Residue, then its C-alpha position, 0 to 999 in steps of 0.5 A: m426160099l423160105s423165110s427163117e420166120t416159117v422154117s421156125v414156125i414149121d419146125g415147131e409144129a408137132v404135124v406138118a400136112v401137105s394136100s395130096i394136090s401138091a404132088f399133082e403140081i410137083a409133077l406138072k411143073n417139072r413136066q413142063g420144064k418149070l421146076s427142075l427135080p434130081m429124080p422122077p417126081e413120083e420118087w422125089w415125092e415119096r423120099f421127101v414126105t418120107h425123109h421130113r415125116i410129112d403127113v398127106i391130106i388126101l383130097s375127100p369128097e368134102l374137101v373138093m366139094g368145099a372148094t368149089r364154094l369158095p369166092n372166085v379170087h383164085k381160079d386155078p382149081a389145084d390152088r382152090f383144093i389147097i386153101a379148102t384143105a387149109l380152111a378144113h384143117r384150120s391150118p395156115v398154107v406155106s406159098a408165095d401167093q399172097r391171094f390165099a390170104e384173100y380166103g380167110v388163110t393165114v399164108l406162110s412165106 
């Protein structure tokens, strides 16, 4: 559940974006039984980004390689891709993981 402050920040933005690696994480957690979705993950993802008009940032070679240059604070490769994307786009990240802040990323939760 997002805080009311985070919802207000998101609502005030002209553009809201998500890293494409988030689709992988959602599908993986669903398959592992850690995330329940009302439909297959592919369908849920498409409806989510369409309904909320969310831009999807595709992982470019530059972003992927940028993740390798990050300090070893966070070992999860998917999270490192999200952090590298946020840094490259100078954007905050919505996450419960406060370790993201150790990279200089603003964390909204």
